[in-house]
LOLUM-614865 format. One record per residue (C-alpha): residue number from 1; residue in three letters; x, y, z. Coordinates in nm, 3 decimals. Example, Ala and Ser with C-alpha at 12.3 -4.5 7.8 and 13.67 -1.06 7.14 Angstrom:
<atoms>
<atom 1; ALA; <1.230; -0.450; 0.780>>;
<atom 2; SER; <1.367; -0.106; 0.714>>;
</atoms>
This chain:
<atoms>
<atom 1; MET; <15.558; 12.822; 15.254>>;
<atom 2; ILE; <15.174; 12.863; 15.379>>;
<atom 3; ILE; <15.059; 12.513; 15.480>>;
<atom 4; ARG; <14.700; 12.517; 15.301>>;
<atom 5; GLN; <14.674; 12.119; 15.245>>;
<atom 6; ALA; <14.909; 11.865; 15.371>>;
<atom 7; GLU; <14.818; 11.492; 15.350>>;
<atom 8; LEU; <14.943; 11.075; 15.326>>;
<atom 9; GLU; <14.913; 11.022; 15.020>>;
<atom 10; THR; <15.092; 10.693; 14.913>>;
<atom 11; VAL; <15.232; 10.459; 15.133>>;
<atom 12; CYS; <15.502; 10.199; 14.942>>;
<atom 13; GLY; <15.573; 9.897; 15.105>>;
<atom 14; ILE; <15.833; 9.606; 14.969>>;
<atom 15; THR; <15.639; 9.499; 14.729>>;
<atom 16; SER; <15.489; 9.823; 14.619>>;
<atom 17; ARG; <15.569; 9.980; 14.293>>;
<atom 18; LEU; <15.681; 10.336; 14.356>>;
<atom 19; PRO; <15.427; 10.622; 14.265>>;
<atom 20; GLU; <15.503; 10.785; 13.952>>;
<atom 21; ASN; <15.449; 11.202; 14.086>>;
<atom 22; THR; <15.491; 11.452; 13.831>>;
<atom 23; LYS; <15.552; 11.725; 14.149>>;
<atom 24; PRO; <15.927; 11.769; 14.305>>;
<atom 25; GLU; <16.006; 11.501; 14.584>>;
<atom 26; VAL; <16.244; 11.592; 14.860>>;
<atom 27; ALA; <16.357; 11.250; 15.103>>;
<atom 28; LEU; <16.437; 11.230; 15.465>>;
<atom 29; ALA; <16.651; 10.971; 15.545>>;
<atom 30; GLY; <16.800; 10.921; 15.895>>;
<atom 31; LYS; <16.783; 10.629; 16.170>>;
<atom 32; SER; <16.554; 10.502; 16.360>>;
<atom 33; ASN; <16.388; 10.732; 16.598>>;
<atom 34; VAL; <16.597; 11.035; 16.476>>;
<atom 35; GLY; <16.298; 11.235; 16.508>>;
<atom 36; LYS; <16.199; 11.241; 16.149>>;
<atom 37; SER; <15.805; 11.193; 16.204>>;
<atom 38; SER; <15.892; 11.514; 16.441>>;
<atom 39; LEU; <16.055; 11.700; 16.140>>;
<atom 40; ILE; <15.754; 11.586; 15.927>>;
<atom 41; ASN; <15.418; 11.721; 16.182>>;
<atom 42; GLY; <15.680; 12.050; 16.244>>;
<atom 43; LEU; <15.698; 12.132; 15.882>>;
<atom 44; LEU; <15.360; 12.098; 15.784>>;
<atom 45; ASN; <15.191; 12.227; 16.117>>;
<atom 46; ARG; <15.042; 11.904; 16.207>>;
<atom 47; LYS; <15.063; 11.746; 16.597>>;
<atom 48; SER; <15.042; 11.409; 16.432>>;
<atom 49; LEU; <15.040; 11.366; 16.072>>;
<atom 50; ALA; <15.299; 11.173; 16.080>>;
<atom 51; ARG; <15.274; 10.894; 16.354>>;
<atom 52; THR; <15.571; 10.926; 16.631>>;
<atom 53; SER; <15.651; 10.626; 16.768>>;
<atom 54; SER; <15.808; 10.510; 17.129>>;
<atom 55; GLN; <15.928; 10.204; 16.942>>;
<atom 56; PRO; <16.216; 10.293; 16.693>>;
<atom 57; GLY; <16.206; 10.073; 16.362>>;
<atom 58; LYS; <15.830; 10.155; 16.330>>;
<atom 59; THR; <15.857; 10.322; 15.934>>;
<atom 60; GLN; <15.897; 10.028; 15.755>>;
<atom 61; THR; <15.743; 10.156; 15.442>>;
<atom 62; ILE; <15.825; 10.486; 15.204>>;
<atom 63; ASN; <15.592; 10.720; 15.308>>;
<atom 64; PHE; <15.484; 11.028; 15.014>>;
<atom 65; TYR; <15.319; 11.350; 15.177>>;
<atom 66; ASN; <15.164; 11.573; 14.957>>;
<atom 67; VAL; <15.175; 11.933; 15.054>>;
<atom 68; ASN; <15.006; 12.186; 14.884>>;
<atom 69; GLN; <14.964; 11.955; 14.527>>;
<atom 70; GLU; <15.342; 12.123; 14.498>>;
<atom 71; VAL; <15.570; 11.890; 14.670>>;
<atom 72; TYR; <15.620; 11.582; 14.826>>;
<atom 73; LEU; <15.811; 11.498; 15.127>>;
<atom 74; VAL; <15.889; 11.143; 15.103>>;
<atom 75; ASP; <15.991; 10.952; 15.453>>;
<atom 76; LEU; <16.185; 10.683; 15.422>>;
<atom 77; PRO; <16.235; 10.412; 15.620>>;
<atom 78; GLY; <16.457; 10.450; 15.941>>;
<atom 79; TYR; <16.786; 10.268; 15.929>>;
<atom 80; GLY; <17.021; 10.107; 16.180>>;
<atom 81; TYR; <16.757; 9.978; 16.429>>;
<atom 82; ALA; <16.895; 9.672; 16.607>>;
<atom 83; LYS; <16.587; 9.442; 16.685>>;
<atom 84; VAL; <16.536; 9.433; 16.329>>;
<atom 85; ASN; <16.647; 9.112; 16.143>>;
<atom 86; GLN; <16.939; 9.135; 15.868>>;
<atom 87; GLU; <16.667; 8.993; 15.662>>;
<atom 88; THR; <16.445; 9.305; 15.720>>;
<atom 89; LYS; <16.732; 9.537; 15.665>>;
<atom 90; ALA; <16.861; 9.444; 15.374>>;
<atom 91; LYS; <16.476; 9.474; 15.175>>;
<atom 92; TRP; <16.472; 9.826; 15.371>>;
<atom 93; GLY; <16.810; 9.905; 15.231>>;
<atom 94; LYS; <16.658; 9.762; 14.895>>;
<atom 95; MET; <16.388; 9.983; 14.920>>;
<atom 96; ILE; <16.557; 10.306; 14.985>>;
<atom 97; GLU; <16.797; 10.251; 14.703>>;
<atom 98; ASN; <16.529; 10.164; 14.431>>;
<atom 99; TYR; <16.370; 10.475; 14.525>>;
<atom 100; LEU; <16.694; 10.709; 14.514>>;
<atom 101; HIS; <16.790; 10.526; 14.172>>;
<atom 102; SER; <16.409; 10.571; 14.028>>;
<atom 103; SER; <16.267; 10.870; 14.111>>;
<atom 104; LYS; <16.252; 11.074; 13.866>>;
<atom 105; GLN; <16.137; 11.397; 14.027>>;
<atom 106; LEU; <16.344; 11.345; 14.342>>;
<atom 107; LYS; <16.516; 11.706; 14.397>>;
<atom 108; ALA; <16.705; 11.657; 14.718>>;
<atom 109; VAL; <16.796; 11.453; 15.031>>;
<atom 110; PHE; <16.765; 11.537; 15.410>>;
<atom 111; LEU; <16.981; 11.354; 15.622>>;
<atom 112; LEU; <16.891; 11.344; 15.995>>;
<atom 113; ILE; <17.166; 11.310; 16.236>>;
<atom 114; ASP; <17.093; 11.387; 16.603>>;
<atom 115; ILE; <17.315; 11.666; 16.736>>;
<atom 116; ARG; <17.356; 11.547; 17.077>>;
<atom 117; HIS; <17.578; 11.230; 16.964>>;
<atom 118; GLU; <17.837; 11.174; 16.710>>;
<atom 119; PRO; <17.753; 10.981; 16.378>>;
<atom 120; SER; <17.712; 10.654; 16.427>>;
<atom 121; ALA; <17.855; 10.365; 16.110>>;
<atom 122; ASN; <17.528; 10.343; 15.972>>;
<atom 123; ASP; <17.501; 10.724; 15.961>>;
<atom 124; ARG; <17.807; 10.743; 15.789>>;
<atom 125; ASP; <17.745; 10.531; 15.526>>;
<atom 126; MET; <17.410; 10.674; 15.463>>;
<atom 127; TYR; <17.608; 10.983; 15.384>>;
<atom 128; GLU; <17.832; 10.829; 15.196>>;
<atom 129; TRP; <17.595; 10.647; 15.014>>;
<atom 130; ILE; <17.373; 10.902; 14.907>>;
<atom 131; VAL; <17.715; 11.095; 14.798>>;
<atom 132; HIS; <17.761; 10.836; 14.581>>;
<atom 133; GLN; <17.418; 10.822; 14.437>>;
<atom 134; GLY; <17.498; 11.196; 14.323>>;
<atom 135; TYR; <17.320; 11.340; 14.589>>;
<atom 136; GLU; <17.454; 11.682; 14.810>>;
<atom 137; PRO; <17.289; 11.564; 15.112>>;
<atom 138; VAL; <17.141; 11.823; 15.304>>;
<atom 139; ILE; <17.209; 11.761; 15.669>>;
<atom 140; ILE; <16.949; 11.807; 15.948>>;
<atom 141; ALA; <17.077; 11.843; 16.312>>;
<atom 142; THR; <16.782; 11.672; 16.549>>;
<atom 143; LYS; <16.678; 11.788; 16.868>>;
<atom 144; LEU; <16.853; 12.112; 16.933>>;
<atom 145; ASP; <16.638; 12.167; 17.189>>;
<atom 146; LYS; <16.801; 11.905; 17.416>>;
<atom 147; ILE; <17.128; 12.063; 17.439>>;
<atom 148; LYS; <17.277; 12.388; 17.576>>;
<atom 149; ARG; <17.313; 12.662; 17.323>>;
<atom 150; SER; <17.698; 12.710; 17.412>>;
<atom 151; GLN; <17.703; 12.329; 17.295>>;
<atom 152; VAL; <17.595; 12.391; 16.923>>;
<atom 153; GLN; <17.902; 12.473; 16.775>>;
<atom 154; LYS; <18.077; 12.189; 16.934>>;
<atom 155; GLN; <17.838; 11.960; 16.848>>;
<atom 156; LEU; <17.802; 12.032; 16.490>>;
<atom 157; LYS; <18.191; 12.047; 16.447>>;
<atom 158; ILE; <18.169; 11.684; 16.594>>;
<atom 159; LEU; <17.904; 11.619; 16.323>>;
<atom 160; ARG; <18.130; 11.786; 16.033>>;
<atom 161; GLU; <18.408; 11.551; 16.150>>;
<atom 162; GLY; <18.223; 11.246; 16.198>>;
<atom 163; LEU; <18.074; 11.233; 15.862>>;
<atom 164; LYS; <18.364; 11.364; 15.685>>;
<atom 165; LEU; <18.099; 11.646; 15.500>>;
<atom 166; VAL; <18.201; 11.745; 15.179>>;
<atom 167; PRO; <18.321; 12.113; 15.220>>;
<atom 168; GLY; <18.008; 12.332; 15.153>>;
<atom 169; THR; <17.760; 12.129; 15.315>>;
<atom 170; LYS; <17.493; 12.245; 15.438>>;
<atom 171; ILE; <17.369; 12.155; 15.812>>;
<atom 172; ILE; <17.050; 12.293; 15.963>>;
<atom 173; PRO; <17.018; 12.290; 16.363>>;
<atom 174; PHE; <16.634; 12.196; 16.405>>;
<atom 175; SER; <16.430; 12.179; 16.737>>;
<atom 176; ALA; <16.093; 12.062; 16.693>>;
<atom 177; GLN; <15.955; 12.183; 17.029>>;
<atom 178; THR; <16.102; 12.548; 16.929>>;
<atom 179; ARG; <16.054; 12.499; 16.545>>;
<atom 180; GLN; <16.384; 12.658; 16.527>>;
<atom 181; GLY; <16.526; 12.590; 16.190>>;
<atom 182; ARG; <16.196; 12.526; 16.033>>;
<atom 183; GLU; <16.211; 12.833; 15.798>>;
<atom 184; GLU; <16.533; 12.764; 15.702>>;
<atom 185; ILE; <16.387; 12.375; 15.588>>;
<atom 186; TRP; <16.149; 12.536; 15.409>>;
<atom 187; GLU; <16.318; 12.790; 15.207>>;
<atom 188; LEU; <16.513; 12.452; 15.097>>;
<atom 189; ILE; <16.209; 12.288; 14.997>>;
<atom 190; ASP; <16.085; 12.573; 14.824>>;
<atom 191; ALA; <16.417; 12.646; 14.624>>;
<atom 192; CYS; <16.320; 12.218; 14.500>>;
<atom 193; ALA; <15.954; 12.298; 14.414>>;
<atom 194; LYS; <16.019; 12.601; 14.224>>;
<atom 195; GLU; <16.290; 12.358; 14.003>>;
<atom 196; THR; <16.130; 12.259; 13.655>>;
<atom 197; SER; <16.122; 11.868; 13.643>>;
<atom 198; VAL; <16.415; 11.743; 13.431>>;
</atoms>
């Protein structure tokens, strides 16, 4: 996709009402500091449209990025960050749950997992929960440039087994540095954008 226009259009906090968009939405889920902001910036060819932070747990809102007036990338709050208290975690969980339940335009959910590590309990819970909501998440294995090429298949196997992926689940290794995986991700987003609204 040629990015002609990309902007952060709507930011929803815990008490905000979700926007009633008429364009398809693709949601990005993942734990704090897995590289969601870097993925968004990489996909949109922007350096800092999505603010990356050295402090995990910074995204506490649902952020809607309008791309070419054709599709929304929806950045969900990062989960699993230890310094956030239980009450806040519960509120974030409710926000994400509310969004997944009530968005009429959500076409796909991308779950970001750090390729270097075995999936955490939070990752497994999130994967199972997305599947339970009726979606087939696409796994984006981030931070690809942080491992040797010879380790890639081994790490992908660890992700598959650690998450107990449903057979046929798509995994796309992605590097924010080299942009490897970008075209493949855009192909999926394009396909979602072309789906007619239900």
